[in-house]
C-alpha positions as CSV (number, residue, x, y, z in Angstrom):
1,M,0.0,0.0,0.0
2,S,1.1,3.6,-0.5
3,K,1.7,5.9,2.4
4,S,-1.5,6.8,4.1
5,P,-3.1,10.3,4.0
6,D,-2.8,10.5,7.8
7,F,1.0,10.0,7.6
8,I,1.3,12.5,4.7
9,R,-0.6,15.0,6.8
10,H,1.7,14.5,9.8
11,L,4.8,14.7,7.6
12,H,3.8,18.0,6.2
13,S,2.7,19.5,9.5
14,L,5.4,18.1,11.8
15,G,8.3,16.9,9.7
16,A,10.0,13.5,9.7
17,K,12.3,14.3,12.6
18,T,9.5,15.1,14.9
19,I,7.5,12.1,13.9
20,I,10.5,9.9,14.7
21,E,11.1,11.5,18.0
22,K,7.5,11.2,19.1
23,L,7.0,7.6,18.1
24,S,10.5,6.3,19.1
25,P,9.4,5.4,22.7
26,Y,6.7,3.1,21.3
27,L,9.0,1.0,19.2
28,T,11.3,-1.8,20.5
29,D,15.0,-1.4,20.2
30,E,15.1,-4.4,17.9
31,R,12.6,-2.9,15.5
32,K,14.5,0.4,15.4
33,R,17.8,-1.4,14.7
34,K,16.1,-3.2,11.7
35,I,14.8,0.0,10.2
36,D,18.0,1.9,9.6
37,P,19.8,-0.7,7.4
38,V,16.6,-1.3,5.4
39,V,16.3,2.4,4.6
40,K,20.0,2.5,3.7
41,Y,19.4,0.0,0.9
42,R,16.2,1.5,-0.5
43,I,16.1,2.0,-4.3
44,Q,13.4,4.2,-5.9
45,S,14.9,4.8,-9.3
46,I,14.1,1.3,-10.4
47,Q,10.5,0.1,-10.1
48,T,8.5,-2.9,-11.3
49,A,5.0,-3.5,-12.7
50,A,2.7,-6.3,-13.7
51,E,-0.1,-5.9,-16.3
52,A,-3.4,-7.8,-15.7
53,P,-1.8,-10.8,-14.0
54,S,-3.6,-14.1,-14.6
55,D,-3.0,-15.1,-11.1
56,I,-2.6,-12.5,-8.4
57,H,-0.4,-14.8,-6.3
58,N,2.4,-14.5,-9.0
59,A,2.1,-10.7,-9.2
60,L,2.2,-10.4,-5.4
61,A,5.2,-12.7,-5.2
62,M,6.9,-10.2,-7.5
63,V,6.0,-7.4,-5.0
64,R,7.4,-9.5,-2.2
65,T,10.7,-10.0,-4.1
66,A,10.9,-6.3,-4.9
67,E,10.6,-5.3,-1.3
68,A,13.1,-7.9,-0.2
69,L,15.6,-6.5,-2.7
70,G,15.1,-3.0,-1.5
71,F,12.7,-1.4,-4.0
72,T,10.4,1.3,-2.7
73,D,7.6,1.0,-5.4
74,A,5.7,-1.6,-7.3
75,H,2.7,-1.3,-9.6
76,L,-0.3,-3.5,-10.5
77,I,-2.2,-2.6,-13.7
78,G,-5.8,-3.8,-14.2
79,E,-7.8,-6.4,-12.3
80,P,-6.2,-9.8,-11.6
81,R,-8.3,-12.7,-13.0
82,K,-8.2,-14.9,-9.9
83,G,-6.9,-15.1,-6.4
84,R,-6.5,-12.7,-3.6
85,G,-3.0,-13.5,-2.5
86,R,-2.8,-11.7,0.8
87,Q,-0.8,-14.6,2.3
88,T,1.6,-14.5,-0.6
89,M,2.8,-11.0,0.3
90,R,3.2,-11.8,4.0
91,G,3.1,-8.2,4.9
92,S,5.6,-7.0,2.3
93,D,3.1,-4.5,1.0
94,R,3.2,-2.8,4.4
95,W,6.8,-1.7,3.8
96,M,6.7,-0.4,0.2
97,N,4.5,1.7,-2.0
98,L,2.1,-0.6,-3.9
99,H,0.3,1.3,-6.6
100,S,-2.9,0.0,-8.3
101,H,-3.8,1.4,-11.7
102,S,-7.1,0.9,-13.4
103,S,-5.5,1.3,-16.9
104,L,-2.3,1.5,-18.8
105,D,-2.9,5.2,-19.3
106,T,-2.9,6.0,-15.6
107,F,0.2,3.8,-15.1
108,Q,2.0,5.6,-17.9
109,K,1.2,9.0,-16.5
110,S,2.6,7.9,-13.1
111,M,5.9,6.9,-14.8
112,K,6.8,10.4,-15.9
113,G,10.6,10.7,-16.0
114,F,11.0,6.9,-16.2
115,V,11.9,4.7,-19.1
116,I,9.7,1.5,-19.3
117,Y,11.3,-1.8,-20.2
118,G,8.9,-4.5,-21.3
119,A,9.6,-8.1,-20.7
120,T,8.9,-10.5,-23.7
121,P,10.4,-13.8,-24.8
122,H,11.1,-12.2,-28.2
123,G,12.6,-9.0,-27.0
124,N,15.3,-7.4,-29.1
125,T,17.6,-6.5,-26.1
126,P,19.0,-9.0,-23.6
127,L,18.5,-8.1,-19.9
128,H,22.1,-7.5,-19.2
129,A,22.4,-5.0,-22.1
130,L,19.7,-2.6,-20.7
131,S,20.9,0.8,-19.6
132,L,20.2,1.6,-15.9
133,D,21.6,5.1,-15.8
134,R,18.1,6.6,-15.9
135,P,15.1,5.9,-13.7
136,C,13.3,2.8,-15.1
137,C,10.4,0.5,-14.6
138,F,10.3,-3.2,-15.6
139,L,6.9,-4.1,-17.0
140,F,5.8,-7.8,-17.0
141,G,2.7,-9.3,-18.7
142,N,0.4,-12.0,-17.6
143,E,1.4,-15.6,-17.6
144,K,-0.8,-16.7,-20.5
145,N,-0.5,-14.0,-23.1
146,G,2.4,-11.8,-22.0
147,L,2.2,-8.0,-22.5
148,T,-0.6,-6.6,-24.6
149,D,0.2,-4.7,-27.8
150,A,-0.9,-1.5,-25.9
151,A,1.6,-2.2,-23.2
152,L,4.4,-3.0,-25.6
153,N,3.7,0.3,-27.4
154,I,4.4,2.4,-24.2
155,C,7.8,0.7,-23.6
156,T,11.1,2.3,-24.4
157,S,12.6,-1.1,-25.1
158,H,11.6,-4.7,-25.1
159,F,14.0,-7.0,-23.3
160,T,14.4,-10.8,-22.9
161,I,16.0,-13.0,-20.3
162,P,18.3,-15.3,-22.2
163,M,17.2,-19.0,-22.0
164,Y,19.1,-22.1,-23.0
165,G,16.6,-24.9,-22.5
166,F,13.4,-26.1,-24.3
167,C,11.1,-23.9,-22.3
168,E,10.2,-20.6,-24.0
169,S,9.4,-18.4,-21.0
170,F,9.7,-18.1,-17.2
171,N,6.9,-17.8,-14.7
172,L,6.0,-14.2,-13.9
173,S,7.4,-14.3,-10.4
174,V,10.6,-16.0,-11.6
175,A,11.2,-13.6,-14.5
176,A,10.7,-10.7,-12.1
177,A,13.1,-12.1,-9.5
178,I,15.8,-12.7,-12.1
179,T,15.3,-9.3,-13.6
180,L,15.1,-7.3,-10.4
181,H,18.0,-9.0,-8.7
182,H,20.2,-8.3,-11.8
183,A,19.0,-4.7,-12.1
184,V,19.4,-3.7,-8.4
185,T,22.9,-5.3,-8.3
186,E,24.0,-3.4,-11.3
187,K,22.4,-0.2,-10.1
188,R,24.2,-0.3,-6.8
189,K,27.5,-0.7,-8.7
190,L,26.6,2.4,-10.8
191,L,25.7,4.4,-7.7
192,A,28.7,3.2,-5.7
193,S,26.2,3.2,-2.9
194,P,23.7,0.7,-1.4
195,G,20.7,3.0,-2.0
196,D,19.6,6.1,-3.8
197,L,17.5,8.0,-1.3
198,S,18.5,11.5,-0.3
199,I,19.0,12.4,3.3
200,E,15.5,13.9,3.4
201,E,13.9,10.9,1.7
202,K,15.6,8.6,4.1
203,Q,14.2,10.5,7.1
204,A,10.7,10.4,5.6
205,E,11.0,6.7,5.0
206,I,12.2,6.1,8.6
207,A,9.3,8.2,9.8
208,W,6.9,6.1,7.7
209,F,8.3,2.9,9.1
210,Y,7.9,4.2,12.6
211,F,4.3,5.2,11.9
212,K,3.6,1.7,10.5
213,S,5.4,-0.1,13.3
214,A,3.6,1.8,16.0
215,G,0.2,1.3,14.3
216,K,-2.1,3.8,12.7
217,Q,-4.3,4.3,15.8
218,L,-1.5,4.8,18.3
219,S,0.5,6.9,15.9
220,N,-2.3,9.3,15.2
221,L,-3.1,9.6,18.9
222,I,0.5,10.5,19.7
223,L,1.1,12.8,16.7
224,N,-2.2,14.7,17.1
225,S,-1.5,15.5,20.8
């Protein structure tokens, strides 16, 4: 889920530093120790998206992988055909911005400033040859039909994961895992840094994690006082 309106309101009125100071007594030392290194490795200049997944479990497994690798944002486009998949995420959506888009048009508008790389078995560019020096989003299609023509048309480039067996394609969650692991590893090399958040963005992210860890009800009670 994306950051809540309540948190955004507190961030604008109080600032990240005050939120952290006020909520700090309500978090365990163990939780606070976990938050700092997570924020250190956050990457927002690479994002991932799935178009109309056939099975929501596979798309949400992609979300879980993205969070585990340090991504801040993931996108789901259109309605999944089956499955709810809450267990698949195991809470990973609590710790990243998960955006739901009703159409490709709204997704494309949200990607202003990003190049979009579309995954297809017949792409003209191998994964390892993609440029990562600009903000980018990796777009995956559903398991049965791949990306729609409309989705392919909004992509800057079409890429493929080289395969050497008889199978012609990877499962969505597997393709996403391979792609995102490669991309974030190479991006960190380019950055010569574990993450790409500014000092201010790191503070805001820490404040958000404190807000989520303390719980919405308690956080609002403390921050409104």
